[in-house]
N, C-alpha and C positions, 0 to 999 in steps of 0.2 A: 526351472534347474531343481534336480533332486537334492535332499538334504545332505551333508556332509555326514560321513559315517563317524566322524570324531565330533567330541563336545558334547554339550548338555542335550538329552532327549526332551527332559522336563526342566523348567526353570520358574521359580515363583520370586518375586521381589516384593517385599513390604505387603504380602497379602493379607487382607482383612475382610471378615464376614460377619454381619451382626445379624441376629434374628431379632425382628421388631414384633411386638404383641403386647399384651398386659405389661409385661417385662422387657426390657431390652437385654439381650444376652449377646456379648461379643464373644463369639465362638473361635476367632482368629484374629491374632493381634500382631500385625507385622511379620508374619513369617516369611522366611527367607529358607529357601531349599534349592539344590540343584543336583539331578540324578543325571549322571553320565551314561551314554549309550552302553549297553551290556553291564552296567552296576546294577546290584541286587540290593534292596533297602528293606526294612522291617519299618512300620509305624506303629508304635507302641505308646500305650498310655491308658490311664483308668477309664472306666466309662464317663461318658460325658466330657472328656478333654479335647474333642474336635477332631478325631481320626477319620471318622467317615465324612465330616464336613470338608477337610482338607482335600480327601481324595476325590470327592464330588466337584470340588473347585478346580483341581489340577486336571482333571478329565473333561471339564466343559460340561458336566451334568448339571452345575449349579453355579449361578451367577454370584460376584462378589463385590463387596463394597468399596474396596480399594487396592491398590498396587496392581501387579502385572503378572500373568501367566503366559509363558511360553512353551509350546508343546510342537515338538518336530519342526521348529523355526517359525511356527505361526504364533501371533500374539492373540490370545483369546481374549485379551481385555480390549482389543479393539474389533471385535467381531460383534455381528448381532446375534441375537438367539438363533436365528435362522440359519446363518453362515456356521455358527458352531454346531449345529445339529448335523450338518452337512459334511463337516470336517471329519475324516476317520483315517487318521495315520495308521501304517502298518501295526503299531503297538497297541491298538485299540480294535482287534478283532472282534470282541463282543459287540461292536457297533456295525458289523457287516451288513451289506443289504441281505443275505442269507438268511441273517436273524429275523429279519421282518416277515420272511415266506414261511418258515417252519418254526416250532417250539423245540427248543433245546434245553436239557436239565443239565445244569452244572453241579457236581456234587465236589465236596472237599477232597483233597487228595487222600487216597486210600480208603474213601466210602464206597459202598457197593454202588 
């Protein structure tokens, strides 16, 4: 059944990500976010505050240590790495199969 056009396209509940190494860094601490279909948001904050980590976890590019992420009705937290890599909702066109066959340069808006 295709996803409903109403409701959240992305939802995170108590999202947690920890980087482990010489020092343990808790990059995301219990993040809750819901983005409705058609809604435009901005993720802002100082360098090192977890913006990229959050986006990577929400898109399925990075694993997370706790919580739940639901994208277009699919629970990423319940998927294997392989299943997540094969999941490509309409909202993630950068993961389309055509990207693997050709190289495409993406420039910031207004850049030549």
